[in-house]
C-alpha positions, 0 to 999 in steps of 0.5 A, spaced: 358 361 372 352 366 376 355 368 383 349 370 388 351 375 394 345 375 399 344 382 405 340 385 407 339 381 414 340 383 422 338 383 428 331 385 429 326 384 435 319 379 434 315 383 429 319 387 426 321 387 418 327 386 414 328 386 406 333 382 403 337 382 397 339 377 393 344 380 387 346 375 381 352 377 377 356 373 371 349 372 367 342 373 367 337 369 372 331 372 369 329 367 365 329 362 372 325 360 378 329 363 383 327 361 391 329 364 398 331 358 402 333 358 410 337 354 415 337 355 422 343 351 426 341 343 426 336 344 421 336 342 414 335 348 408 328 349 407 325 353 401 321 359 403 318 362 397 320 362 391 318 366 384 318 364 377 320 368 371 313 371 369 312 373 376 308 368 379 310 366 387 309 361 392 310 360 399 311 356 404 306 355 410 310 358 415 311 365 412 305 365 407 302 372 409 308 375 412 314 374 407 314 377 399 318 375 394 319 380 388 325 380 383 328 386 378 330 383 372 333 390 370 338 389 377 338 382 376 336 381 383 330 377 387 328 380 394 324 378 400 320 382 404 319 379 411 314 383 415 312 381 422 318 376 424 318 370 428 324 368 433 322 361 430 324 366 422 331 366 426 337 363 420 341 364 415 337 366 409 339 364 402 337 365 394 339 360 389 334 355 382 328 352 385 330 346 388 325 341 384 331 342 377 336 338 382 342 339 385 347 338 378 343 344 376 343 349 382 347 355 383 354 355 387 351 357 394 353 364 397 355 366 404 347 368 405 345 373 410 343 371 418 337 373 420 336 373 428 329 374 430 329 376 438 323 376 443 
């Protein structure tokens, strides 16, 4: 069973940057597409970026050009570099397998990491 631990969140001013980490343990995640998700109060969890096992990436329009997803398979870790942050990026950020695998194939959700962007 894979355990996911997200970290790197915090409070940052608008225009600032943060780098989130998603560390996996229990089994390798290197062969799977991994996504970063976020959820803000009153809204559904949404996928903001994903990276395939081969390193191909895809981004939601709302973060394209500002966020960069990457992975270090040797460390079993996926990263999300967030630049030019906006108040609307405020949310709890989570990582997991890509949503198209279906709910039964997702890992147990971690605690997430809070990102707060002040205006």
